[in-house]
PDB file with one MODEL, atoms N, CA, C and O in Angstrom:
MODEL        1
ATOM      1  N   MET A   1      22.446  -9.277  10.297  1.00  0.00           N
ATOM      2  CA  MET A   1      23.724  -9.013  10.901  1.00  0.00           C
ATOM      3  C   MET A   1      23.597  -7.747  11.731  1.00  0.00           C
ATOM      4  O   MET A   1      22.953  -6.779  11.325  1.00  0.00           O
ATOM      5  N   ILE A   2      24.193  -7.771  12.846  1.00  0.00           N
ATOM      6  CA  ILE A   2      24.263  -6.576  13.741  1.00  0.00           C
ATOM      7  C   ILE A   2      25.656  -5.989  13.628  1.00  0.00           C
ATOM      8  O   ILE A   2      26.667  -6.691  13.640  1.00  0.00           O
ATOM      9  N   MET A   3      25.662  -4.640  13.516  1.00  0.00           N
ATOM     10  CA  MET A   3      26.945  -3.883  13.502  1.00  0.00           C
ATOM     11  C   MET A   3      27.001  -3.103  14.874  1.00  0.00           C
ATOM     12  O   MET A   3      26.008  -2.497  15.276  1.00  0.00           O
ATOM     13  N   GLN A   4      28.133  -3.130  15.553  1.00  0.00           N
ATOM     14  CA  GLN A   4      28.324  -2.305  16.735  1.00  0.00           C
ATOM     15  C   GLN A   4      28.985  -1.020  16.287  1.00  0.00           C
ATOM     16  O   GLN A   4      30.076  -1.016  15.717  1.00  0.00           O
ATOM     17  N   LEU A   5      28.302   0.053  16.556  1.00  0.00           N
ATOM     18  CA  LEU A   5      28.816   1.451  16.112  1.00  0.00           C
ATOM     19  C   LEU A   5      28.871   2.358  17.287  1.00  0.00           C
ATOM     20  O   LEU A   5      28.234   2.144  18.319  1.00  0.00           O
ATOM     21  N   THR A   6      29.636   3.355  17.102  1.00  0.00           N
ATOM     22  CA  THR A   6      29.844   4.396  18.126  1.00  0.00           C
ATOM     23  C   THR A   6      28.770   5.456  18.020  1.00  0.00           C
ATOM     24  O   THR A   6      28.557   5.953  16.914  1.00  0.00           O
ATOM     25  N   ALA A   7      28.063   5.852  19.095  1.00  0.00           N
ATOM     26  CA  ALA A   7      27.150   6.923  19.110  1.00  0.00           C
ATOM     27  C   ALA A   7      27.587   8.006  20.135  1.00  0.00           C
ATOM     28  O   ALA A   7      27.972   7.692  21.261  1.00  0.00           O
ATOM     29  N   ILE A   8      27.513   9.281  19.709  1.00  0.00           N
ATOM     30  CA  ILE A   8      27.887  10.372  20.524  1.00  0.00           C
ATOM     31  C   ILE A   8      26.707  11.206  20.670  1.00  0.00           C
ATOM     32  O   ILE A   8      26.101  11.589  19.670  1.00  0.00           O
ATOM     33  N   PHE A   9      26.315  11.534  21.922  1.00  0.00           N
ATOM     34  CA  PHE A   9      25.139  12.390  22.206  1.00  0.00           C
ATOM     35  C   PHE A   9      25.570  13.651  22.765  1.00  0.00           C
ATOM     36  O   PHE A   9      26.533  13.716  23.528  1.00  0.00           O
ATOM     37  N   LYS A  10      24.841  14.725  22.388  1.00  0.00           N
ATOM     38  CA  LYS A  10      25.151  16.098  22.932  1.00  0.00           C
ATOM     39  C   LYS A  10      23.895  16.876  23.240  1.00  0.00           C
ATOM     40  O   LYS A  10      23.035  17.068  22.381  1.00  0.00           O
ATOM     41  N   GLU A  11      23.806  17.312  24.457  1.00  0.00           N
ATOM     42  CA  GLU A  11      22.606  18.184  24.830  1.00  0.00           C
ATOM     43  C   GLU A  11      22.871  19.507  24.177  1.00  0.00           C
ATOM     44  O   GLU A  11      23.948  20.091  24.301  1.00  0.00           O
ATOM     45  N   GLU A  12      21.761  20.008  23.409  1.00  0.00           N
ATOM     46  CA  GLU A  12      21.813  21.218  22.798  1.00  0.00           C
ATOM     47  C   GLU A  12      21.278  22.363  23.649  1.00  0.00           C
ATOM     48  O   GLU A  12      20.355  22.182  24.443  1.00  0.00           O
ATOM     49  N   LYS A  13      21.842  23.489  23.482  1.00  0.00           N
ATOM     50  CA  LYS A  13      21.413  24.726  24.237  1.00  0.00           C
ATOM     51  C   LYS A  13      19.950  25.044  24.000  1.00  0.00           C
ATOM     52  O   LYS A  13      19.247  25.429  24.935  1.00  0.00           O
ATOM     53  N   GLU A  14      19.482  24.896  22.794  1.00  0.00           N
ATOM     54  CA  GLU A  14      18.145  25.198  22.396  1.00  0.00           C
ATOM     55  C   GLU A  14      17.116  24.190  22.861  1.00  0.00           C
ATOM     56  O   GLU A  14      15.912  24.407  22.725  1.00  0.00           O
ATOM     57  N   GLY A  15      17.615  23.042  23.432  1.00  0.00           N
ATOM     58  CA  GLY A  15      16.795  21.936  23.812  1.00  0.00           C
ATOM     59  C   GLY A  15      17.007  20.752  22.973  1.00  0.00           C
ATOM     60  O   GLY A  15      17.413  20.867  21.817  1.00  0.00           O
ATOM     61  N   GLY A  16      16.749  19.628  23.507  1.00  0.00           N
ATOM     62  CA  GLY A  16      16.884  18.391  22.761  1.00  0.00           C
ATOM     63  C   GLY A  16      18.377  17.919  22.733  1.00  0.00           C
ATOM     64  O   GLY A  16      19.263  18.506  23.355  1.00  0.00           O
ATOM     65  N   TYR A  17      18.567  16.886  22.013  1.00  0.00           N
ATOM     66  CA  TYR A  17      19.908  16.219  21.926  1.00  0.00           C
ATOM     67  C   TYR A  17      20.220  15.930  20.446  1.00  0.00           C
ATOM     68  O   TYR A  17      19.340  15.588  19.656  1.00  0.00           O
ATOM     69  N   SER A  18      21.554  16.087  20.098  1.00  0.00           N
ATOM     70  CA  SER A  18      21.980  15.675  18.863  1.00  0.00           C
ATOM     71  C   SER A  18      22.687  14.360  19.003  1.00  0.00           C
ATOM     72  O   SER A  18      23.171  14.048  20.091  1.00  0.00           O
ATOM     73  N   ALA A  19      22.772  13.560  17.944  1.00  0.00           N
ATOM     74  CA  ALA A  19      23.394  12.197  18.060  1.00  0.00           C
ATOM     75  C   ALA A  19      24.211  12.051  16.751  1.00  0.00           C
ATOM     76  O   ALA A  19      23.810  12.486  15.671  1.00  0.00           O
ATOM     77  N   TYR A  20      25.350  11.426  16.924  1.00  0.00           N
ATOM     78  CA  TYR A  20      26.278  11.309  15.712  1.00  0.00           C
ATOM     79  C   TYR A  20      26.926   9.903  15.785  1.00  0.00           C
ATOM     80  O   TYR A  20      27.437   9.496  16.829  1.00  0.00           O
ATOM     81  N   CYS A  21      26.893   9.222  14.718  1.00  0.00           N
ATOM     82  CA  CYS A  21      27.630   7.963  14.527  1.00  0.00           C
ATOM     83  C   CYS A  21      28.911   8.206  13.753  1.00  0.00           C
ATOM     84  O   CYS A  21      28.884   8.416  12.540  1.00  0.00           O
ATOM     85  N   SER A  22      30.012   8.178  14.445  1.00  0.00           N
ATOM     86  CA  SER A  22      31.347   8.529  13.867  1.00  0.00           C
ATOM     87  C   SER A  22      31.836   7.589  12.776  1.00  0.00           C
ATOM     88  O   SER A  22      32.540   8.033  11.868  1.00  0.00           O
ATOM     89  N   GLU A  23      31.496   6.330  12.828  1.00  0.00           N
ATOM     90  CA  GLU A  23      31.994   5.377  11.831  1.00  0.00           C
ATOM     91  C   GLU A  23      31.380   5.706  10.463  1.00  0.00           C
ATOM     92  O   GLU A  23      32.055   5.637   9.436  1.00  0.00           O
ATOM     93  N   LEU A  24      29.987   6.093  10.467  1.00  0.00           N
ATOM     94  CA  LEU A  24      29.283   6.238   9.199  1.00  0.00           C
ATOM     95  C   LEU A  24      29.058   7.741   8.843  1.00  0.00           C
ATOM     96  O   LEU A  24      28.563   8.073   7.765  1.00  0.00           O
ATOM     97  N   GLY A  25      29.443   8.627   9.793  1.00  0.00           N
ATOM     98  CA  GLY A  25      29.232  10.064   9.450  1.00  0.00           C
ATOM     99  C   GLY A  25      27.744  10.428   9.480  1.00  0.00           C
ATOM    100  O   GLY A  25      27.361  11.440   8.894  1.00  0.00           O
ATOM    101  N   VAL A  26      26.954   9.690  10.095  1.00  0.00           N
ATOM    102  CA  VAL A  26      25.472   9.908  10.257  1.00  0.00           C
ATOM    103  C   VAL A  26      25.114  10.632  11.380  1.00  0.00           C
ATOM    104  O   VAL A  26      25.669  10.341  12.440  1.00  0.00           O
ATOM    105  N   ALA A  27      24.198  11.623  11.350  1.00  0.00           N
ATOM    106  CA  ALA A  27      23.740  12.333  12.469  1.00  0.00           C
ATOM    107  C   ALA A  27      22.158  12.405  12.526  1.00  0.00           C
ATOM    108  O   ALA A  27      21.438  12.279  11.535  1.00  0.00           O
ATOM    109  N   SER A  28      21.723  12.622  13.796  1.00  0.00           N
ATOM    110  CA  SER A  28      20.173  12.802  13.915  1.00  0.00           C
ATOM    111  C   SER A  28      20.061  13.557  15.187  1.00  0.00           C
ATOM    112  O   SER A  28      21.060  14.032  15.727  1.00  0.00           O
ATOM    113  N   GLN A  29      18.752  13.691  15.727  1.00  0.00           N
ATOM    114  CA  GLN A  29      18.499  14.416  16.832  1.00  0.00           C
ATOM    115  C   GLN A  29      17.147  13.949  17.401  1.00  0.00           C
ATOM    116  O   GLN A  29      16.408  13.212  16.749  1.00  0.00           O
ATOM    117  N   GLY A  30      16.838  14.398  18.644  1.00  0.00           N
ATOM    118  CA  GLY A  30      15.636  14.039  19.308  1.00  0.00           C
ATOM    119  C   GLY A  30      15.425  14.957  20.539  1.00  0.00           C
ATOM    120  O   GLY A  30      16.347  15.645  20.978  1.00  0.00           O
ATOM    121  N   GLU A  31      14.208  14.946  21.072  1.00  0.00           N
ATOM    122  CA  GLU A  31      13.934  15.706  22.176  1.00  0.00           C
ATOM    123  C   GLU A  31      14.530  15.219  23.597  1.00  0.00           C
ATOM    124  O   GLU A  31      14.746  15.952  24.562  1.00  0.00           O
ATOM    125  N   THR A  32      14.756  13.792  23.518  1.00  0.00           N
ATOM    126  CA  THR A  32      15.371  13.162  24.666  1.00  0.00           C
ATOM    127  C   THR A  32      16.523  12.259  24.065  1.00  0.00           C
ATOM    128  O   THR A  32      16.579  11.960  22.872  1.00  0.00           O
ATOM    129  N   VAL A  33      17.435  11.860  25.025  1.00  0.00           N
ATOM    130  CA  VAL A  33      18.475  11.038  24.597  1.00  0.00           C
ATOM    131  C   VAL A  33      17.928   9.700  23.997  1.00  0.00           C
ATOM    132  O   VAL A  33      18.485   9.184  23.028  1.00  0.00           O
ATOM    133  N   GLU A  34      16.904   9.189  24.548  1.00  0.00           N
ATOM    134  CA  GLU A  34      16.269   7.949  24.047  1.00  0.00           C
ATOM    135  C   GLU A  34      15.768   8.123  22.601  1.00  0.00           C
ATOM    136  O   GLU A  34      15.986   7.269  21.741  1.00  0.00           O
ATOM    137  N   GLU A  35      15.076   9.284  22.359  1.00  0.00           N
ATOM    138  CA  GLU A  35      14.547   9.686  21.047  1.00  0.00           C
ATOM    139  C   GLU A  35      15.652   9.804  20.102  1.00  0.00           C
ATOM    140  O   GLU A  35      15.551   9.298  18.985  1.00  0.00           O
ATOM    141  N   ALA A  36      16.739  10.457  20.477  1.00  0.00           N
ATOM    142  CA  ALA A  36      17.903  10.730  19.644  1.00  0.00           C
ATOM    143  C   ALA A  36      18.521   9.435  19.271  1.00  0.00           C
ATOM    144  O   ALA A  36      18.895   9.226  18.117  1.00  0.00           O
ATOM    145  N   LYS A  37      18.643   8.524  20.261  1.00  0.00           N
ATOM    146  CA  LYS A  37      19.221   7.288  19.950  1.00  0.00           C
ATOM    147  C   LYS A  37      18.398   6.407  18.987  1.00  0.00           C
ATOM    148  O   LYS A  37      18.967   5.721  18.137  1.00  0.00           O
ATOM    149  N   LYS A  38      17.104   6.426  19.117  1.00  0.00           N
ATOM    150  CA  LYS A  38      16.158   5.752  18.173  1.00  0.00           C
ATOM    151  C   LYS A  38      16.269   6.311  16.785  1.00  0.00           C
ATOM    152  O   LYS A  38      16.331   5.577  15.799  1.00  0.00           O
ATOM    153  N   ASN A  39      16.295   7.656  16.723  1.00  0.00           N
ATOM    154  CA  ASN A  39      16.442   8.346  15.399  1.00  0.00           C
ATOM    155  C   ASN A  39      17.742   8.068  14.745  1.00  0.00           C
ATOM    156  O   ASN A  39      17.783   7.922  13.523  1.00  0.00           O
ATOM    157  N   LEU A  40      18.866   7.981  15.520  1.00  0.00           N
ATOM    158  CA  LEU A  40      20.114   7.706  15.003  1.00  0.00           C
ATOM    159  C   LEU A  40      20.160   6.226  14.493  1.00  0.00           C
ATOM    160  O   LEU A  40      20.695   5.981  13.412  1.00  0.00           O
ATOM    161  N   ILE A  41      19.661   5.335  15.183  1.00  0.00           N
ATOM    162  CA  ILE A  41      19.633   3.927  14.697  1.00  0.00           C
ATOM    163  C   ILE A  41      18.835   3.887  13.412  1.00  0.00           C
ATOM    164  O   ILE A  41      19.254   3.217  12.469  1.00  0.00           O
ATOM    165  N   GLU A  42      17.724   4.559  13.327  1.00  0.00           N
ATOM    166  CA  GLU A  42      16.972   4.522  12.037  1.00  0.00           C
ATOM    167  C   GLU A  42      17.767   5.180  10.915  1.00  0.00           C
ATOM    168  O   GLU A  42      17.746   4.689   9.787  1.00  0.00           O
ATOM    169  N   ALA A  43      18.484   6.302  11.202  1.00  0.00           N
ATOM    170  CA  ALA A  43      19.273   6.973  10.177  1.00  0.00           C
ATOM    171  C   ALA A  43      20.368   6.046   9.649  1.00  0.00           C
ATOM    172  O   ALA A  43      20.582   5.890   8.447  1.00  0.00           O
ATOM    173  N   CYS A  44      21.064   5.426  10.653  1.00  0.00           N
ATOM    174  CA  CYS A  44      22.146   4.433  10.299  1.00  0.00           C
ATOM    175  C   CYS A  44      21.647   3.340   9.410  1.00  0.00           C
ATOM    176  O   CYS A  44      22.244   3.042   8.375  1.00  0.00           O
ATOM    177  N   GLU A  45      20.478   2.697   9.835  1.00  0.00           N
ATOM    178  CA  GLU A  45      19.843   1.637   9.029  1.00  0.00           C
ATOM    179  C   GLU A  45      19.523   2.139   7.586  1.00  0.00           C
ATOM    180  O   GLU A  45      19.815   1.422   6.628  1.00  0.00           O
ATOM    181  N   LEU A  46      18.935   3.345   7.412  1.00  0.00           N
ATOM    182  CA  LEU A  46      18.671   3.799   6.158  1.00  0.00           C
ATOM    183  C   LEU A  46      19.967   4.085   5.307  1.00  0.00           C
ATOM    184  O   LEU A  46      20.020   3.849   4.099  1.00  0.00           O
ATOM    185  N   TYR A  47      20.944   4.581   5.996  1.00  0.00           N
ATOM    186  CA  TYR A  47      22.164   4.746   5.306  1.00  0.00           C
ATOM    187  C   TYR A  47      22.772   3.434   4.729  1.00  0.00           C
ATOM    188  O   TYR A  47      23.181   3.344   3.571  1.00  0.00           O
ATOM    189  N   ILE A  48      22.794   2.460   5.611  1.00  0.00           N
ATOM    190  CA  ILE A  48      23.260   1.095   5.190  1.00  0.00           C
ATOM    191  C   ILE A  48      22.446   0.437   4.123  1.00  0.00           C
ATOM    192  O   ILE A  48      22.954  -0.215   3.211  1.00  0.00           O
ATOM    193  N   GLU A  49      21.093   0.642   4.280  1.00  0.00           N
ATOM    194  CA  GLU A  49      20.172   0.120   3.214  1.00  0.00           C
ATOM    195  C   GLU A  49      20.504   0.793   1.870  1.00  0.00           C
ATOM    196  O   GLU A  49      20.593   0.158   0.820  1.00  0.00           O
ATOM    197  N   SER A  50      20.675   2.087   1.973  1.00  0.00           N
ATOM    198  CA  SER A  50      21.101   2.898   0.657  1.00  0.00           C
ATOM    199  C   SER A  50      22.340   2.320   0.084  1.00  0.00           C
ATOM    200  O   SER A  50      22.438   2.096  -1.123  1.00  0.00           O
ATOM    201  N   ALA A  51      23.304   2.071   0.950  1.00  0.00           N
ATOM    202  CA  ALA A  51      24.599   1.577   0.527  1.00  0.00           C
ATOM    203  C   ALA A  51      24.461   0.172  -0.150  1.00  0.00           C
ATOM    204  O   ALA A  51      25.092  -0.139  -1.160  1.00  0.00           O
ATOM    205  N   LYS A  52      23.600  -0.628   0.484  1.00  0.00           N
ATOM    206  CA  LYS A  52      23.299  -1.963  -0.190  1.00  0.00           C
ATOM    207  C   LYS A  52      22.760  -1.796  -1.579  1.00  0.00           C
ATOM    208  O   LYS A  52      23.218  -2.461  -2.508  1.00  0.00           O
ATOM    209  N   GLU A  53      21.764  -0.890  -1.746  1.00  0.00           N
ATOM    210  CA  GLU A  53      21.135  -0.576  -3.092  1.00  0.00           C
ATOM    211  C   GLU A  53      22.056  -0.208  -4.005  1.00  0.00           C
ATOM    212  O   GLU A  53      22.032  -0.666  -5.148  1.00  0.00           O
ATOM    213  N   LEU A  54      22.977   0.669  -3.587  1.00  0.00           N
ATOM    214  CA  LEU A  54      24.039   1.247  -4.506  1.00  0.00           C
ATOM    215  C   LEU A  54      25.113   0.316  -4.729  1.00  0.00           C
ATOM    216  O   LEU A  54      25.971   0.677  -5.535  1.00  0.00           O
ATOM    217  N   GLY A  55      25.246  -0.836  -4.167  1.00  0.00           N
ATOM    218  CA  GLY A  55      26.329  -1.743  -4.267  1.00  0.00           C
ATOM    219  C   GLY A  55      27.616  -1.284  -3.528  1.00  0.00           C
ATOM    220  O   GLY A  55      28.734  -1.644  -3.896  1.00  0.00           O
ATOM    221  N   MET A  56      27.404  -0.494  -2.497  1.00  0.00           N
ATOM    222  CA  MET A  56      28.556   0.082  -1.808  1.00  0.00           C
ATOM    223  C   MET A  56      28.682  -0.575  -0.428  1.00  0.00           C
ATOM    224  O   MET A  56      29.553  -0.108   0.307  1.00  0.00           O
ATOM    225  N   ILE A  57      27.928  -1.605   0.035  1.00  0.00           N
ATOM    226  CA  ILE A  57      27.971  -2.102   1.334  1.00  0.00           C
ATOM    227  C   ILE A  57      29.275  -2.850   1.600  1.00  0.00           C
ATOM    228  O   ILE A  57      29.732  -2.910   2.742  1.00  0.00           O
ATOM    229  N   LYS A  58      29.882  -3.425   0.547  1.00  0.00           N
ATOM    230  CA  LYS A  58      31.226  -4.129   0.726  1.00  0.00           C
ATOM    231  C   LYS A  58      32.284  -3.109   1.197  1.00  0.00           C
ATOM    232  O   LYS A  58      33.129  -3.447   2.025  1.00  0.00           O
ATOM    233  N   ASP A  59      32.246  -1.824   0.663  1.00  0.00           N
ATOM    234  CA  ASP A  59      33.178  -0.846   0.968  1.00  0.00           C
ATOM    235  C   ASP A  59      32.972  -0.403   2.386  1.00  0.00           C
ATOM    236  O   ASP A  59      33.962  -0.174   3.080  1.00  0.00           O
ATOM    237  N   ILE A  60      31.712  -0.260   2.888  1.00  0.00           N
ATOM    238  CA  ILE A  60      31.398   0.076   4.268  1.00  0.00           C
ATOM    239  C   ILE A  60      31.935  -1.015   5.231  1.00  0.00           C
ATOM    240  O   ILE A  60      32.622  -0.693   6.200  1.00  0.00           O
ATOM    241  N   LYS A  61      31.634  -2.248   4.973  1.00  0.00           N
ATOM    242  CA  LYS A  61      32.075  -3.380   5.867  1.00  0.00           C
ATOM    243  C   LYS A  61      33.525  -3.385   5.834  1.00  0.00           C
ATOM    244  O   LYS A  61      34.109  -3.589   6.898  1.00  0.00           O
ATOM    245  N   GLU A  62      34.214  -3.187   4.742  1.00  0.00           N
ATOM    246  CA  GLU A  62      35.696  -3.248   4.764  1.00  0.00           C
ATOM    247  C   GLU A  62      36.263  -2.133   5.600  1.00  0.00           C
ATOM    248  O   GLU A  62      37.201  -2.360   6.364  1.00  0.00           O
ATOM    249  N   GLU A  63      35.720  -0.916   5.482  1.00  0.00           N
ATOM    250  CA  GLU A  63      36.171   0.255   6.224  1.00  0.00           C
ATOM    251  C   GLU A  63      35.899  -0.043   7.738  1.00  0.00           C
ATOM    252  O   GLU A  63      36.760   0.278   8.556  1.00  0.00           O
ATOM    253  N   LEU A  64      34.746  -0.638   8.141  1.00  0.00           N
ATOM    254  CA  LEU A  64      34.499  -0.868   9.536  1.00  0.00           C
ATOM    255  C   LEU A  64      35.358  -1.959  10.084  1.00  0.00           C
ATOM    256  O   LEU A  64      35.677  -1.951  11.273  1.00  0.00           O
ATOM    257  N   SER A  65      35.748  -2.902   9.260  1.00  0.00           N
ATOM    258  CA  SER A  65      36.547  -3.985   9.847  1.00  0.00           C
ATOM    259  C   SER A  65      38.035  -3.593   9.944  1.00  0.00           C
ATOM    260  O   SER A  65      38.777  -4.269  10.656  1.00  0.00           O
ATOM    261  N   THR A  66      38.494  -2.554   9.275  1.00  0.00           N
ATOM    262  CA  THR A  66      39.930  -2.255   9.365  1.00  0.00           C
ATOM    263  C   THR A  66      40.143  -0.971  10.146  1.00  0.00           C
ATOM    264  O   THR A  66      41.299  -0.622  10.385  1.00  0.00           O
ATOM    265  N   ASN A  67      39.082  -0.217  10.576  1.00  0.00           N
ATOM    266  CA  ASN A  67      39.262   0.901  11.365  1.00  0.00           C
ATOM    267  C   ASN A  67      38.781   0.563  12.886  1.00  0.00           C
ATOM    268  O   ASN A  67      37.755  -0.064  13.145  1.00  0.00           O
ATOM    269  N   SER A  68      39.580   1.019  13.727  1.00  0.00           N
ATOM    270  CA  SER A  68      39.157   1.011  15.147  1.00  0.00           C
ATOM    271  C   SER A  68      38.877   2.351  15.605  1.00  0.00           C
ATOM    272  O   SER A  68      39.602   3.276  15.240  1.00  0.00           O
ATOM    273  N   VAL A  69      37.764   2.566  16.471  1.00  0.00           N
ATOM    274  CA  VAL A  69      37.570   3.807  17.042  1.00  0.00           C
ATOM    275  C   VAL A  69      38.077   3.873  18.422  1.00  0.00           C
ATOM    276  O   VAL A  69      37.765   3.009  19.242  1.00  0.00           O
ATOM    277  N   LEU A  70      38.886   4.914  18.725  1.00  0.00           N
ATOM    278  CA  LEU A  70      39.350   5.109  20.038  1.00  0.00           C
ATOM    279  C   LEU A  70      38.641   6.271  20.617  1.00  0.00           C
ATOM    280  O   LEU A  70      38.459   7.278  19.932  1.00  0.00           O
ATOM    281  N   ASN A  71      38.219   6.184  21.877  1.00  0.00           N
ATOM    282  CA  ASN A  71      37.680   7.268  22.554  1.00  0.00           C
ATOM    283  C   ASN A  71      38.601   7.716  23.677  1.00  0.00           C
ATOM    284  O   ASN A  71      39.212   6.935  24.407  1.00  0.00           O
ATOM    285  N   GLY A  72      38.651   9.091  23.755  1.00  0.00           N
ATOM    286  CA  GLY A  72      39.544   9.610  24.785  1.00  0.00           C
ATOM    287  C   GLY A  72      39.142  11.049  25.153  1.00  0.00           C
ATOM    288  O   GLY A  72      38.207  11.627  24.598  1.00  0.00           O
ATOM    289  N   VAL A  73      39.877  11.577  26.089  1.00  0.00           N
ATOM    290  CA  VAL A  73      39.531  12.911  26.557  1.00  0.00           C
ATOM    291  C   VAL A  73      40.803  13.785  26.253  1.00  0.00           C
ATOM    292  O   VAL A  73      41.912  13.299  26.477  1.00  0.00           O
ATOM    293  N   ILE A  74      40.688  14.970  25.786  1.00  0.00           N
ATOM    294  CA  ILE A  74      41.812  15.834  25.516  1.00  0.00           C
ATOM    295  C   ILE A  74      41.564  17.153  26.316  1.00  0.00           C
ATOM    296  O   ILE A  74      40.431  17.523  26.623  1.00  0.00           O
ATOM    297  N   SER A  75      42.687  17.827  26.629  1.00  0.00           N
ATOM    298  CA  SER A  75      42.632  19.144  27.278  1.00  0.00           C
ATOM    299  C   SER A  75      43.003  20.184  26.300  1.00  0.00           C
ATOM    300  O   SER A  75      43.948  20.000  25.533  1.00  0.00           O
ATOM    301  N   VAL A  76      42.286  21.296  26.290  1.00  0.00           N
ATOM    302  CA  VAL A  76      42.672  22.499  25.421  1.00  0.00           C
ATOM    303  C   VAL A  76      42.662  23.685  26.212  1.00  0.00           C
ATOM    304  O   VAL A  76      41.893  23.789  27.167  1.00  0.00           O
ATOM    305  N   SER A  77      43.518  24.652  25.864  1.00  0.00           N
ATOM    306  CA  SER A  77      43.551  25.896  26.569  1.00  0.00           C
ATOM    307  C   SER A  77      42.446  26.858  26.026  1.00  0.00           C
ATOM    308  O   SER A  77      42.204  26.983  24.826  1.00  0.00           O
ATOM    309  N   VAL A  78      41.820  27.503  26.996  1.00  0.00           N
ATOM    310  CA  VAL A  78      40.795  28.511  26.620  1.00  0.00           C
ATOM    311  C   VAL A  78      41.097  29.858  27.249  1.00  0.00           C
ATOM    312  O   VAL A  78      40.351  30.815  27.045  1.00  0.00           O
TER     313      VAL A  78
ENDMDL
END
């Protein structure tokens, strides 16, 4: 089964990129966007594998099927 998840990438001041999956609350990093993406996929797969082993995968599937993720831009005063 393939899950479509949201990935957010951020270039870090110190170098490299951080990556975050908002639906699972999983984060990773890499020297390039491609490496960060690869590492995030691996981290998400490990998270889901652990959820299966702990009998929690049903909860995750239910949460993902009932929640929709909306992306948008906000303006804040600085």
